[in-house]
C-alpha positions in Angstrom: 28.2 -19.6 -17.6 27.8 -15.9 -18.7 27.2 -15.4 -22.4 29.1 -12.4 -23.6 28.2 -12.7 -27.3 27.0 -9.4 -28.7 27.9 -7.1 -25.8 29.7 -3.9 -26.8 33.5 -4.3 -26.4 36.0 -1.6 -25.9 39.8 -2.1 -25.7 41.4 -2.1 -22.3 44.6 -4.0 -21.8 44.9 -3.7 -18.0 44.1 -6.8 -16.0 43.1 -4.7 -13.0 39.5 -3.5 -12.4 39.0 -0.7 -15.0 38.3 2.8 -13.8 34.7 3.8 -14.1 32.7 6.9 -13.5 30.7 7.3 -10.2 27.5 6.9 -12.2 28.7 3.5 -13.6 30.0 2.5 -10.2 26.5 2.8 -8.9 25.5 -0.1 -11.0 28.4 -2.4 -10.0 28.8 -4.7 -7.0 31.7 -7.0 -6.1 30.8 -10.6 -5.7 32.1 -10.3 -2.1 29.8 -7.4 -1.2 27.0 -8.1 1.2 23.3 -8.2 0.4 22.5 -4.7 1.7 25.2 -3.2 -0.6 23.3 -4.5 -3.5 20.0 -3.3 -2.2 21.3 0.2 -1.6 22.9 0.4 -5.0 19.6 -0.8 -6.7 17.7 2.0 -4.9 20.3 4.7 -5.6 20.7 4.1 -9.3 16.9 4.2 -9.8 16.9 1.2 -12.1 16.6 -1.4 -9.4 19.4 -3.6 -10.8 23.1 -4.1 -10.4 25.9 -6.0 -12.2 28.1 -8.3 -10.1 31.8 -8.5 -10.9 34.8 -10.2 -9.5 37.7 -8.2 -8.0 39.2 -7.4 -11.4 35.9 -6.0 -12.7 34.9 -9.0 -14.8 31.2 -9.4 -15.2 29.8 -12.4 -13.4 26.1 -11.7 -13.7 23.3 -9.3 -12.8 20.9 -9.1 -9.9 17.5 -7.3 -9.8 15.8 -5.8 -6.8 13.1 -8.4 -7.0 15.7 -11.1 -6.3 17.1 -9.2 -3.4 13.7 -8.5 -1.9 12.8 -12.2 -2.0 16.1 -13.0 -0.3 15.4 -10.6 2.5 11.9 -12.0 2.9 13.2 -15.5 3.4 15.9 -14.2 5.8 18.9 -14.7 3.6 20.6 -11.7 5.2 20.9 -13.7 8.5 23.6 -15.8 6.9 26.9 -14.8 5.3 25.4 -14.3 1.8 27.3 -12.3 -0.7 26.2 -10.6 -3.9 28.0 -13.3 -5.9 25.2 -15.7 -4.6 22.6 -13.6 -6.5 24.4 -13.2 -9.8 22.1 -14.3 -12.6 23.5 -15.1 -16.1 23.4 -12.1 -18.5 22.1 -13.1 -21.9 23.6 -11.7 -25.1 20.2 -11.6 -26.8 18.1 -10.0 -24.0 16.1 -7.3 -25.6 14.0 -6.6 -22.5 16.7 -5.3 -20.1 16.5 -1.6 -19.4 20.2 -1.5 -18.4 22.9 -3.5 -20.2 26.6 -3.6 -19.5 29.4 -2.4 -21.8 32.4 -4.6 -21.6 36.0 -4.4 -22.6 37.9 -7.2 -24.3 38.5 -8.9 -21.0 34.8 -9.0 -20.1 35.1 -6.2 -17.5 32.3 -3.7 -17.0 33.4 -0.2 -18.2 30.0 1.4 -18.8 26.3 0.8 -18.8 23.7 1.5 -21.5 20.3 2.6 -20.3 17.5 1.7 -22.8 14.7 3.9 -21.3 12.3 3.0 -24.1 12.1 -0.6 -22.9 10.5 0.2 -19.6 7.2 1.9 -18.7 7.8 5.6 -17.9 5.2 6.8 -15.3 4.2 10.4 -15.1 5.6 10.5 -11.6 7.4 8.2 -9.1 8.9 8.7 -5.7 12.7 9.5 -5.7 14.1 7.4 -2.9 17.6 6.5 -1.9 19.5 4.6 0.7 19.1 7.7 3.0 15.4 7.1 3.2 15.9 3.4 3.7 18.4 3.9 6.6 16.1 6.4 8.3 13.2 4.1 8.0 15.1 1.2 9.4 16.3 3.4 12.3 12.7 4.4 13.1 11.6 0.8 13.0 14.5 -0.4 15.2 13.8 2.4 17.7 10.3 0.8 18.2 8.8 4.3 17.9 6.7 3.5 14.9 3.4 5.3 15.6 2.6 9.0 16.0 5.4 9.9 18.5 9.1 10.0 18.0 12.2 12.1 17.2 11.6 12.0 13.5 8.1 13.6 13.9 9.5 16.5 16.0 12.4 17.0 13.6 10.3 17.0 10.5 7.8 19.4 11.9 10.5 22.0 13.0 12.8 21.6 10.1 10.0 21.8 7.5 8.5 24.9 9.2 12.0 26.5 9.0 12.1 25.7 5.3 8.7 27.3 4.9 9.8 30.4 6.7 7.4 30.0 9.6 7.6 29.1 13.3 5.5 26.0 13.8 4.8 22.8 11.9 2.1 20.2 12.6 2.5 16.9 10.8 -0.6 15.1 9.6 -1.6 11.9 7.9 -2.1 13.4 4.5 -2.4 16.7 2.7 -6.2 16.7 2.4 -6.7 16.4 6.2 -4.1 19.2 6.6 -6.6 21.5 4.9 -9.4 20.1 7.0 -7.4 20.6 10.2 -6.7 24.2 9.2 -10.3 24.9 8.6 -11.4 23.3 11.9 -8.7 25.1 13.9 -9.9 28.4 12.5 -13.5 27.7 13.4 -14.7 27.6 9.8 -17.9 25.6 9.3 -21.7 25.7 8.8 -22.8 28.9 7.0 -19.3 30.1 6.1 -17.8 30.5 2.6 -14.3 29.8 1.5 -13.1 31.1 -1.9 -11.4 28.2 -3.8 -9.9 28.2 -7.3 -11.9 26.2 -9.8 -8.6 24.9 -11.3 -7.2 22.7 -8.6 -7.3 19.1 -7.4 -10.6 18.1 -5.8 -9.1 17.9 -2.3 -9.2 21.7 -1.9 -12.9 21.9 -2.3 -13.6 18.6 -0.6 -11.9 19.8 2.6 -14.2 22.9 2.7 -17.3 20.7 2.1 -16.4 18.3 4.8 -15.9 21.1 7.2 -19.5 22.0 6.6 -18.7 25.3 4.8 -19.5 26.3 1.2 -16.7 26.4 -1.4 -17.1 29.5 -3.6 -15.5 28.3 -6.9 -13.8 31.1 -8.9 -11.9 31.2 -12.1 -8.1 31.5 -12.2 -5.8 33.9 -14.0 -5.1 32.7 -17.6 -1.4 33.4 -17.3 -0.5 32.4 -13.7 -3.1 29.6 -13.5 -3.7 30.8 -9.9 -6.1 33.1 -8.0 -5.6 36.8 -8.4 -6.5 39.6 -5.9 -9.1 41.0 -8.4 -10.8 37.6 -8.8 -10.9 37.1 -5.0 -12.1 40.7 -4.3 -15.1 40.2 -6.6 -16.1 36.9 -4.8 -16.1 38.2 -1.2 -19.4 38.3 0.5 -20.5 38.9 4.1 -20.2 35.1 4.6 -16.7 34.8 3.4 -14.4 33.6 6.1 -11.3 32.5 4.2 -9.6 32.3 0.8 -7.6 29.2 -0.2 -5.0 30.1 -2.9 -3.5 27.0 -4.5 0.1 27.2 -5.9 -0.8 24.8 -8.7 1.9 22.7 -10.3 4.5 24.6 -8.2 3.5 28.0 -9.7 3.3 30.6 -7.0 0.2 32.8 -6.6 0.7 36.5 -6.0 0.6 36.2 -2.3 1.8 39.6 -1.2 -1.3 41.1 -2.8 -3.6 38.3 -1.8 -2.5 38.5 1.9 -2.9 42.3 1.9 -6.4 42.0 0.5 -7.4 39.4 3.0 -6.2 41.4 5.9 -8.1 44.5 4.7 -11.3 42.5 4.4 -10.9 40.5 7.7 -10.7 37.0 6.2 -8.3 34.2 6.8 -5.8 32.9 4.2 -5.2 29.2 4.0 -2.4 28.4 1.4 -2.6 25.1 -0.4 1.0 24.4 -1.0 0.6 20.7 -1.8 2.4 21.0 -5.1 4.9 23.8 -4.3 7.5 22.8 -1.8 10.2 25.4 -2.0 8.5 28.0 -4.2 8.8 31.7 -3.4 7.0 35.0 -4.2 8.6 38.3 -3.6 11.6 36.5 -2.0 9.4 34.8 0.6 8.6 31.1 0.7 5.0 30.2 -0.2 3.3 29.1 3.0 4.7 32.1 5.0 2.0 34.5 3.8 -1.0 32.9 5.4 -2.7 32.1 8.7 -2.2 28.5 8.0 -0.5 26.7 5.0 -1.0 23.1 4.1 1.4 20.7 2.3 1.1 17.2 0.9 3.7 14.5 1.1 2.0 12.0 -1.2 4.2 9.8 -3.3 4.2 12.0 -6.3 5.0 15.2 -4.5 8.4 17.0 -4.4 9.0 15.7 -0.9 7.2 12.4 0.1 6.5 10.3 3.1 4.3 7.9 1.1 1.2 9.6 2.5 1.4 12.5 4.9 1.0 16.2 5.1 1.9 19.3 7.2 0.3 22.5 8.5 2.5 25.4 9.2 1.8 28.7 11.0 3.3 31.5 12.9 0.5 31.5 15.5 1.5 29.5 18.6 -2.1 29.2 19.8 -3.2 28.0 16.4 -0.4 25.4 16.3 -1.4 24.1 19.7 -5.0 23.9 18.7 -4.2 22.0 15.6 -2.0 19.5 17.5 -4.9 19.0 20.0 -7.5 18.5 17.2 -5.4 16.1 15.2 -5.1 13.8 18.3 -8.9 13.3 18.9 -9.2 16.7 20.6 -7.3 15.4 23.6 -5.6 18.0 25.8 -1.8 17.2 25.9 -1.5 18.1 29.6 -4.4 15.8 30.6 -4.5 12.4 29.0 -7.9 11.1 27.8 -9.6 14.4 28.6 -11.4 15.8 25.5 -12.7 19.3 25.4 -14.1 18.8 21.9 -14.5 16.1 19.3 -11.3 16.0 17.3 -9.8 13.8 14.6 -7.1 11.1 14.1 -5.0 13.0 11.6 -1.6 11.9 13.0 1.5 11.1 11.0 3.7 8.1 12.0 7.3 8.3 13.1 8.2 5.9 10.3 6.7 8.2 7.7 8.5 11.2 9.2 11.8 9.2 9.1 11.4 9.1 5.3 10.4 12.7 5.2 13.5 13.8 7.1 15.7 12.1 4.6 13.7 13.7 1.8 14.1 17.1 3.4 17.9 16.6 3.6 17.7 16.1 -0.2 15.2 18.8 -1.0 17.7 21.0 -2.9 18.8 18.0 -4.9 15.2 17.0 -5.7 14.3 20.5 -6.8 17.4 20.7 -9.0 16.5 17.4 -10.6 13.1 18.7 -11.5 14.5 21.9 -12.9 16.9 19.9 -15.1 14.0 17.8 -16.4 12.0 21.0 -17.2 15.0 22.4 -19.0 15.3 19.2 -21.1 11.7 19.6 -22.2 12.2 23.2 -23.1 15.1 22.3 -25.4 13.3 19.3 -26.8 10.0 21.2 -27.6 11.7 24.4 -28.8 10.8 23.8 -32.5 7.6 21.8 -32.0 4.6 23.9 -33.1 1.3 23.6 -31.2 2.9 23.0 -27.8 3.0 25.8 -25.2 5.2 25.3 -22.1 4.8 27.5 -19.0 6.7 30.7 -19.4 9.0 32.3 -16.8 7.1 35.0 -15.1 9.7 37.5 -13.9 11.8 38.0 -10.8 8.8 38.2 -8.3 7.9 34.6 -9.1 10.3 31.9 -8.0 8.4 28.8 -9.1 9.3 25.2 -8.6 8.6 22.2 -10.9 6.1 19.7 -9.6 4.9 18.2 -12.8 6.4 19.4 -16.1 3.4 20.5 -18.1 2.3 21.8 -21.4 -0.8 23.1 -23.2 -1.9 21.7 -26.5 -4.9 22.0 -28.8 -7.7 20.4 -26.9 -8.7 18.4 -30.0 -5.2 16.9 -30.2 -4.7 16.0 -26.5 -6.3 12.6 -26.5 -4.3 11.5 -29.5 -1.1 12.7 -27.8 -1.8 10.7 -24.7 -2.7 7.6 -26.7 0.4 7.8 -28.8 2.6 8.1 -25.8 0.9 5.2 -24.1 1.6 3.1 -27.1 5.3 4.1 -26.6 5.1 3.0 -23.0 5.0 6.6 -21.7 2.4 7.8 -19.3 0.9 11.3 -19.8 -1.8 12.7 -17.6 -4.4 15.4 -18.5 -4.7 18.5 -16.2 -7.3 18.6 -13.5 -10.8 19.0 -14.7 -12.2 22.4 -13.6 -14.3 21.6 -10.5 -17.4 23.3 -11.9 -17.4 20.8 -14.8 -18.0 17.8 -12.5 -21.1 16.4 -10.9 -19.8 16.5 -7.4 -19.5 20.2 -7.4 -22.6 21.1 -9.4 -24.2 23.0 -6.5 -21.2 25.3 -6.4 -20.5 25.6 -10.2 -20.2 28.9 -12.0 -18.7 29.9 -15.4 -14.9 29.6 -15.2 -13.6 29.9 -18.8 -9.9 30.0 -17.9 -10.2 26.9 -15.7 -12.2 25.1 -18.3 -9.7 25.9 -21.1 -6.7 24.7 -18.9 -8.6 21.5 -18.0 -9.1 20.7 -21.7 -5.7 21.7 -23.1 -3.3 20.8 -20.3 -1.1 17.7 -20.1 1.4 16.6 -17.5 4.7 15.2 -18.8 6.7 12.5 -17.0 8.8 14.2 -14.3 11.4 12.1 -12.6 15.2 11.5 -12.8 14.5 8.9 -15.5 13.7 11.8 -17.9 17.0 12.4 -19.6 17.5 14.8 -22.5 17.2 11.7 -24.7 13.9 10.7 -23.2 12.6 14.3 -23.5 13.6 14.4 -27.2 11.8 11.1 -27.7 8.6 12.5 -26.2 8.9 15.6 -28.3 9.3 13.5 -31.4 6.0 11.7 -30.6 4.3 15.0 -30.2 5.7 16.3 -33.4 4.4 13.2 -35.3 0.9 13.5 -33.8 0.6 17.3 -34.2 1.6 17.2 -37.9 -1.1 14.6 -38.8 -4.2 15.9 -40.4 -7.3 15.8 -38.2 
C-alpha cells in the first residue's frame, strides 16, 4: 500500500490522467509499460528512477535503475513483465530520495521535485540516453563487436567532417592517438616535441614513449595555451613537432601557430582531447595541423567510454596510421607486417556509442554552455573567484569543465567544504615541471605553476541547474569570507 502522507498536494478535480510537462513525463511510466520503457526513461531523465502510475495517473510506486538492471540480469524481460511489477512503495518520510513526486488531491503525479543536495554530485559524468543504448544493442546484435563494423567507419568519417578534415582514424583511447600520430610522422629517438607545461600528463607521456624528448614550455597567462612567441623561443635544430593543447576547451591561436610551424619546417600535432567543437578564426580546432588527436574518455564532451581519434587531411598519413594501429599489418596482404605496429584499435561497440553521441553533439555543447552561464550568474558577486573571460570573436571556445581561479591558499578549504556538501571539485592539472616523472625535462614555468595552484574544476553536467550553481557559489562565499 502506498503511503501518501506528507506528499505535496495540488488541487485537480479531473479523474483523467493530469496533463504534465514533457520533463515530468520523462519520470512517469504506466503500470502496463514494458521493462525497456522504464529503462530508457531512467537513462533519459538522468536520475535513474521512474514513478509508476495507473492509467489515470495515480501513483502506484517508484522503480530505480538498480531494480531494472537486476531484472534484466535474471532474464525478466523474457516474460511478459510490466512496470507495474517493479513498483516499490513510496514512503512519505523518505528523506534520501533525490526525486520525489508531487501529487494532486487524487494521488496523481503532476510534478516532480529534484533534491540535488541529497545525492553526490561528481565533477563530471557521461551524458547517455536511450540513443546510445539502442546503438550499442544494435552493434551487439550485429555480432560485429570488435574492431571492424559500420559504426567504426561511420564515426571516423562523420567525426572527421565535424573537425573540418578529410580522414578519421579511430583508436582505443586519446593517449594512444597522440602516440600513433608521433609514430606515423616518424618522430622518435633524438627528436624534440614542444609541449605545454600546463596539460594533462598524457601529452608528455606520449612523446616520452615515442622515444622523443618533450620540451616543456610555459603557457600564456590569459589563454592558458601555447603562444607563437613561446613556441618560437623553444625551437632548436632537434625540434620536429609542436603539440598545442586546447586545454579545457579553450582554443589556442592556431592560425599563428600553424604559420610559424610551416615557416620553421616542423609538424603540428593538435591535442584536442578537451575541445570537441571549438573553433579559432572560424575554423574547427583539429583542422590546422598535420594530425590532430581527440579523446572520447567518459568525462569528455563526446564519449565512447574509452576511445580516441586521429584526424588528418593527408591520405598517405591516414593510411599509415590505420596500418600502424593494426599491428603494422598491410591491409591488402593479411598477416604481412612491414614494421612493428600497435594494437590501438577501437571496437565497433564503442563506436556505436560514439555515433549516438555525435548525433547529440550540438545538444551536449549547448548543455555545457548553459551550465557555464549558470555559474557566471551565480558567482557574479562572489569576490575572490575568477571565471574564464570571453576572449573575442577569433576564439570560439567550448566548455569541457567549467573552471575558476581562486586564491591558492583558499583552494583546499573550498574543495573540502564542497566535499562535505556532497559536491566533487577537482584541482587543475599540476604543471608537468613540478612532478617527479618530468624532472629531466623541467624548466621554470610561472604561469603554468600559478594555474596549477589556483585552478579548480567545477561540476559540469546536466545535473548542474541554476539552483545547484547558486548552492556551490554560496559555499564559496562562506569559505572566502572566513578569516585565514
